[in-house]
C-alpha positions as CSV (number, residue, x, y, z in Angstrom):
1,M,-6.1,-6.3,30.7
2,S,-2.8,-8.3,30.4
3,E,0.4,-7.3,32.0
4,S,1.8,-6.5,28.6
5,D,-1.0,-4.1,27.9
6,T,0.0,-1.9,30.9
7,T,3.7,-1.9,30.3
8,E,5.1,1.6,29.7
9,I,7.8,2.3,27.2
10,V,10.5,4.2,29.1
11,V,12.2,6.8,26.8
12,P,15.6,8.1,28.0
13,A,15.4,11.8,28.9
14,T,18.1,12.6,26.4
15,A,16.2,11.1,23.5
16,E,13.3,13.5,23.9
17,S,15.4,16.4,22.7
18,E,17.4,14.5,20.1
19,T,16.4,14.7,16.5
20,I,16.7,12.0,13.9
21,A,19.6,14.0,12.4
22,D,21.3,14.0,15.9
23,L,21.0,10.2,16.0
24,V,22.2,9.7,12.4
25,R,25.3,12.0,13.2
26,R,26.2,9.7,16.1
27,M,25.6,6.6,14.0
28,I,28.0,7.8,11.3
29,A,30.6,8.3,14.0
30,Q,29.9,4.8,15.3
31,L,30.6,3.4,11.8
32,G,34.1,4.9,11.9
33,E,33.4,8.0,9.7
34,D,33.8,11.7,10.4
35,P,30.4,13.3,10.4
36,N,31.9,16.7,10.1
37,R,33.8,16.1,6.8
38,E,32.5,18.0,3.8
39,G,30.6,15.1,2.1
40,L,28.8,14.1,5.3
41,R,28.2,17.4,7.0
42,R,24.6,17.7,5.8
43,T,23.9,14.1,5.5
44,P,22.0,13.7,8.8
45,E,19.5,16.4,7.9
46,R,19.0,15.1,4.4
47,F,18.5,11.6,5.9
48,E,15.9,12.8,8.3
49,K,14.0,14.7,5.6
50,A,14.1,11.7,3.3
51,L,13.0,9.3,6.1
52,R,10.1,11.5,7.1
53,Y,8.9,11.6,3.5
54,L,9.3,7.7,3.1
55,T,7.3,7.2,6.3
56,S,4.6,9.8,5.6
57,G,2.0,7.1,5.3
58,Y,1.7,7.1,9.1
59,R,0.2,10.7,8.9
60,Q,-2.4,9.9,6.3
61,D,-5.9,8.6,6.7
62,P,-7.2,5.8,4.3
63,E,-10.9,6.9,4.9
64,K,-10.1,10.5,3.7
65,I,-8.2,9.1,0.6
66,L,-11.2,6.9,-0.5
67,N,-14.3,8.5,0.8
68,N,-13.8,11.7,-1.0
69,A,-13.9,9.9,-4.4
70,M,-16.7,7.3,-4.2
71,F,-19.4,7.3,-6.7
72,S,-22.7,5.4,-7.1
73,V,-22.9,3.5,-10.3
74,G,-24.6,0.5,-11.9
75,Y,-21.3,-1.0,-13.0
76,D,-20.6,-4.6,-11.7
77,E,-17.7,-5.8,-13.8
78,M,-14.2,-6.1,-12.5
79,V,-12.1,-2.9,-12.1
80,V,-8.3,-3.4,-12.4
81,V,-5.6,-1.0,-11.7
82,K,-2.2,-2.7,-12.5
83,D,1.5,-1.9,-12.4
84,I,1.2,0.7,-9.6
85,E,4.8,1.4,-8.6
86,V,5.6,0.5,-5.0
87,Y,8.6,1.8,-2.9
88,S,8.8,0.9,0.7
89,L,11.2,0.3,3.6
90,C,11.7,-3.2,5.0
91,E,11.0,-3.0,8.7
92,H,13.7,-5.6,9.6
93,H,16.7,-3.8,8.0
94,L,15.3,-0.4,7.0
95,L,16.4,-1.2,3.4
96,P,14.1,-0.5,0.4
97,F,12.0,-3.0,-1.3
98,F,10.3,-2.0,-4.6
99,G,8.1,-3.4,-7.4
100,K,4.6,-3.3,-8.7
101,C,1.2,-3.7,-7.2
102,H,-2.0,-4.9,-9.0
103,V,-5.4,-4.2,-7.5
104,A,-8.8,-5.4,-8.6
105,Y,-12.3,-5.2,-7.2
106,L,-15.8,-6.1,-8.1
107,P,-18.1,-3.1,-7.5
108,N,-21.2,-3.3,-5.4
109,K,-23.0,-0.2,-6.5
110,K,-20.0,1.9,-5.8
111,V,-16.7,2.7,-7.5
112,V,-13.8,4.8,-6.4
113,G,-11.5,7.2,-8.4
114,L,-8.8,5.2,-9.9
115,S,-6.0,7.5,-8.7
116,K,-7.3,7.0,-5.2
117,I,-6.3,3.3,-5.3
118,A,-2.7,4.3,-6.3
119,R,-2.7,6.8,-3.4
120,L,-3.9,4.2,-1.0
121,V,-1.0,1.9,-2.1
122,N,1.4,4.7,-1.6
123,M,0.0,5.5,1.8
124,Y,0.6,2.0,3.2
125,A,4.0,1.7,1.3
126,R,5.3,4.8,3.0
127,R,5.5,3.1,6.3
128,L,8.1,0.5,7.8
129,Q,6.6,-2.6,6.2
130,I,6.8,-6.2,5.4
131,Q,5.3,-7.1,2.0
132,E,2.9,-9.5,3.3
133,R,1.3,-6.9,5.6
134,L,1.4,-4.3,2.9
135,T,-0.6,-6.6,0.6
136,N,-3.2,-7.3,3.3
137,Q,-3.7,-3.7,4.4
138,I,-4.4,-2.5,0.8
139,A,-7.0,-5.3,0.3
140,T,-8.7,-5.1,3.7
141,T,-9.0,-1.3,3.5
142,I,-10.7,-1.4,0.0
143,Q,-13.0,-4.2,1.3
144,E,-13.9,-2.1,4.4
145,Q,-14.4,1.2,2.8
146,L,-15.9,0.3,-0.5
147,R,-17.8,-2.9,0.4
148,P,-17.3,-4.5,-3.0
149,Q,-18.2,-8.1,-3.9
150,G,-14.5,-8.9,-3.7
151,V,-10.9,-7.6,-3.8
152,G,-7.7,-8.9,-5.1
153,V,-4.3,-7.5,-4.5
154,I,-0.9,-8.8,-5.9
155,I,2.5,-7.3,-5.1
156,E,5.7,-8.3,-6.9
157,A,8.8,-6.8,-5.4
158,R,12.5,-7.0,-5.0
159,H,14.1,-6.6,-1.6
160,L,17.5,-4.9,-1.2
161,C,17.9,-6.8,2.2
162,M,18.2,-9.9,-0.1
163,V,20.0,-8.3,-3.0
164,M,22.7,-6.3,-1.1
165,R,23.2,-8.5,1.9
166,G,22.4,-11.9,3.3
167,V,22.0,-14.4,0.5
168,E,22.7,-11.7,-2.1
169,K,20.5,-13.1,-4.8
170,Q,20.2,-10.2,-7.3
171,N,17.4,-11.6,-9.4
172,S,15.1,-12.8,-6.7
173,A,11.6,-11.4,-6.3
174,A,8.9,-12.0,-3.8
175,I,5.2,-12.3,-4.8
176,T,2.4,-11.8,-2.3
177,S,-1.4,-11.9,-2.8
178,A,-4.6,-11.2,-0.8
179,M,-7.9,-12.4,-2.1
180,L,-11.2,-11.5,-0.4
181,G,-14.8,-12.2,-1.2
182,E,-15.4,-13.3,-4.8
183,F,-11.7,-13.4,-5.5
184,R,-11.2,-16.0,-2.8
185,D,-14.4,-18.0,-3.4
186,N,-14.7,-17.9,-7.1
187,K,-11.8,-19.5,-9.2
188,Q,-13.2,-17.9,-12.4
189,T,-12.9,-14.4,-10.9
190,R,-9.6,-15.1,-9.6
191,D,-8.3,-16.5,-12.9
192,E,-9.7,-13.5,-14.8
193,F,-7.8,-11.1,-12.5
194,L,-4.5,-13.1,-12.9
195,S,-5.1,-13.1,-16.7
196,L,-5.6,-9.4,-16.8
197,V,-2.6,-8.7,-14.6
198,H,-0.2,-10.8,-16.8
199,R,-1.5,-9.5,-20.1
200,T,1.3,-7.7,-21.9
201,Q,-0.9,-5.2,-23.7
């Protein structure tokens, strides 16, 4: 075991009793505002409630999401769920990024309920994320749980850390993909997926 594996994280004693709302109240004061004025008085509690919801994916289990809706079938053609709305928080600035996720897989004697794929996307999106990891987590989980012939995931998103700050490029978007199994090895499969994703009707 390396030294870094045994290093303990020291939490200040005062932090144990502090809530997220308490920290936000102090942060508002540090920004030069009065946390007790009418418009901000309940903001810390509202922020804590919103943040807990936006990070609720940490308290969900991908196995439970998928395993309760798997079905044995003889279908082996591509299954595509496209335009799944994605809302997440960038782990670098805690600012939102949002867009659409497209998921496809080639069944191997099993399929999963279509709504469960959207729930899986939501679960990983509701964590502090980077888009690249989010894309890989969705693909890897489907591959591990469903054991299909292949999985493809594409996410197209706009990041407020680029739009509101930094380079301030309002029309910029990031596209990430993860291709596993047949989607990585077979160009025809990959091209079919891309064609279906970009079809307008």
